[in-house]
C-alpha positions as CSV (number, residue, x, y, z in Angstrom):
1,X,-133.9,205.4,40.9
2,X,-135.2,202.4,43.0
3,X,-137.9,200.1,41.9
4,X,-139.9,201.2,44.9
5,X,-139.7,204.9,43.9
6,X,-140.9,204.0,40.4
7,X,-143.8,202.0,41.8
8,X,-144.8,204.9,44.1
9,X,-144.6,207.3,41.2
10,X,-146.7,205.0,39.0
11,X,-149.3,204.6,41.8
12,X,-149.5,208.4,42.1
13,X,-150.0,208.8,38.3
14,X,-152.6,206.0,38.2
15,X,-154.5,207.5,41.1
16,X,-154.7,210.8,39.4
17,X,-155.8,209.1,36.2
18,X,-158.5,207.3,38.2
19,X,-160.0,210.6,39.2
20,X,-160.8,211.3,35.6
21,X,-158.6,214.4,35.4
22,X,-157.3,215.5,32.1
23,X,-155.1,218.3,31.0
24,X,-156.7,218.5,27.6
25,X,-158.9,221.5,27.0
26,X,-162.6,221.0,26.7
27,X,-164.0,220.2,23.3
28,X,-165.5,223.1,21.3
29,X,-169.0,221.6,21.5
30,X,-168.8,221.4,25.3
31,X,-167.7,225.1,25.5
32,X,-170.5,226.2,23.1
33,X,-173.1,224.2,25.0
34,X,-172.0,225.7,28.4
35,X,-172.0,229.2,27.0
36,X,-175.5,228.7,25.5
37,X,-176.8,227.2,28.7
38,X,-175.3,230.0,30.8
39,X,-176.9,232.6,28.5
40,X,-180.3,230.9,28.5
41,X,-180.5,230.6,32.3
42,X,-181.3,234.3,33.1
43,X,-183.8,234.4,30.2
44,X,-185.6,231.3,31.5
45,X,-185.5,232.7,35.1
46,X,-187.0,236.0,33.9
47,X,-189.7,234.2,32.1
48,X,-190.7,232.4,35.2
49,X,-189.8,229.0,33.8
50,X,-189.2,226.2,36.3
51,X,-185.9,224.3,36.7
52,X,-185.6,221.5,34.2
53,X,-186.8,218.2,35.5
54,X,-184.0,215.6,35.9
55,X,-185.1,212.2,34.5
56,X,-184.9,209.2,36.8
57,X,-181.7,207.2,36.7
58,X,-181.4,204.8,33.8
59,X,-181.3,201.0,34.1
60,X,-177.9,199.3,33.5
61,X,-177.0,199.5,29.8
62,X,-177.6,196.3,27.9
63,X,-174.0,195.7,27.2
64,X,-173.1,192.5,25.5
65,X,-171.0,190.3,27.8
66,X,-167.4,189.9,26.8
67,X,-167.3,186.4,25.4
68,X,-163.6,186.2,26.1
69,X,-163.9,187.0,29.9
70,X,-163.7,183.3,31.1
71,X,-160.5,182.8,29.2
72,X,-159.1,186.2,30.3
73,X,-159.9,185.4,33.9
74,X,-158.2,182.0,33.6
75,X,-155.1,183.7,32.3
76,X,-155.3,186.6,34.8
77,X,-152.2,187.8,36.5
78,X,-153.1,188.5,40.1
79,X,-149.8,190.4,40.7
80,X,-150.5,192.7,37.7
81,X,-154.1,193.1,39.1
82,X,-152.6,194.2,42.4
83,X,-150.7,197.0,40.6
84,X,-153.7,198.0,38.4
85,X,-155.9,198.0,41.5
86,X,-154.0,201.1,42.7
87,X,-156.4,203.0,40.5
88,X,-159.3,201.6,42.6
89,X,-157.4,201.9,45.9
90,X,-157.7,205.7,45.7
91,X,-161.4,205.4,46.5
92,X,-162.1,201.8,47.6
93,X,-160.7,199.4,50.2
94,X,-160.5,195.6,50.1
95,X,-161.0,194.9,53.7
96,X,-164.5,193.9,55.0
97,X,-165.3,197.3,56.4
98,X,-165.1,200.5,54.3
99,X,-162.0,202.4,55.5
100,X,-162.5,205.9,56.9
101,X,-161.8,208.6,54.3
102,X,-162.6,206.4,51.3
103,X,-165.2,207.9,49.0
104,X,-166.3,204.5,47.6
105,X,-167.6,201.4,49.3
106,X,-165.4,198.4,50.1
107,X,-164.9,196.0,47.3
108,X,-164.2,193.1,49.7
109,X,-166.6,190.3,48.7
110,X,-168.2,192.4,45.9
111,X,-168.8,189.4,43.6
112,X,-172.2,188.0,44.6
113,X,-173.3,191.1,46.5
114,X,-176.3,193.2,45.5
115,X,-175.4,196.7,44.3
116,X,-175.9,199.3,47.0
117,X,-175.6,196.8,49.9
118,X,-172.7,198.1,51.9
119,X,-174.1,199.6,55.1
120,X,-173.4,203.2,55.8
121,X,-172.5,204.2,52.2
122,X,-174.5,206.8,50.4
123,X,-175.1,205.3,47.0
124,X,-176.7,207.1,44.0
125,X,-180.3,206.4,43.2
126,X,-179.0,204.8,40.0
127,X,-177.2,202.1,42.0
128,X,-179.9,201.6,44.5
129,X,-182.6,201.1,41.8
130,X,-180.4,199.0,39.5
131,X,-181.2,195.6,40.8
132,X,-177.6,194.5,40.0
133,X,-176.0,191.6,41.7
134,X,-172.3,191.9,41.0
135,X,-170.8,189.1,38.9
136,X,-167.4,189.1,37.2
137,X,-169.3,189.9,34.0
138,X,-171.1,192.8,35.6
139,X,-167.9,194.2,37.0
140,X,-166.1,193.8,33.7
141,X,-168.8,195.8,32.0
142,X,-168.8,198.4,34.8
143,X,-165.0,198.8,34.6
144,X,-165.2,199.4,30.9
145,X,-167.0,202.7,31.4
146,X,-169.1,203.1,34.5
147,X,-171.0,206.2,33.2
148,X,-172.2,204.2,30.2
149,X,-172.9,201.0,32.0
150,X,-175.1,202.7,34.6
151,X,-176.0,206.3,33.8
152,X,-176.5,208.5,36.9
153,X,-174.0,206.7,39.1
154,X,-171.7,208.8,41.2
155,X,-168.4,207.1,40.2
156,X,-166.1,209.6,38.5
157,X,-163.9,207.2,36.5
158,X,-163.4,207.0,32.8
159,X,-162.9,203.2,32.7
160,X,-160.3,200.6,31.7
161,X,-160.1,199.8,28.1
162,X,-157.9,196.7,28.0
163,X,-160.0,193.6,28.7
164,X,-157.0,191.7,30.2
165,X,-156.4,194.6,32.6
166,X,-160.0,194.4,33.8
167,X,-159.7,190.6,34.2
168,X,-156.5,191.0,36.2
169,X,-158.2,193.5,38.6
170,X,-161.2,191.2,39.0
171,X,-158.9,188.3,39.7
172,X,-157.1,190.3,42.3
173,X,-160.3,191.5,44.0
174,X,-161.4,187.8,44.1
175,X,-158.1,186.6,45.5
176,X,-158.0,189.3,48.2
177,X,-161.6,188.8,49.2
178,X,-161.0,185.0,49.5
179,X,-157.9,185.6,51.7
180,X,-159.5,187.8,54.2
181,X,-162.7,185.6,54.3
182,X,-160.7,182.5,55.1
183,X,-160.8,181.4,58.8
């Protein structure tokens, strides 16, 4: 099997992983909660109760910055970041304009940009009200687990657990943004 075929296969698997898919059965608690909720819905409807009120989006979690991030970024492997970025590529582009068919905004020039600032993209209320300006530290925290960093965001991605992998991706995004920004 050629190296190219292996890389394509790896990209495919990583893109499926990025979607948050899992072949594992749901936890028993989740099944019990869903059954209880489904059974309670007709009773609540019959009693004339209103739909539950959804709370407003939460502010970004107060996650302690990774004290090792500067050293991890200094040791970052941009080529490894390029391979790891394939997870991001399924939804995001790295060109100045968002590519047609992408469900996420462009990540070109994301560092230093206010969250929710790419024109024409329908962001969640959580992102729009977050007040975040993306830094390497913010992106590192986001990539750890987006749903915990900013509850209520639309990104369906479980996160990247290895700090060096996150640093490699950040370094790759920075390098690609700098390349296409150069005259």
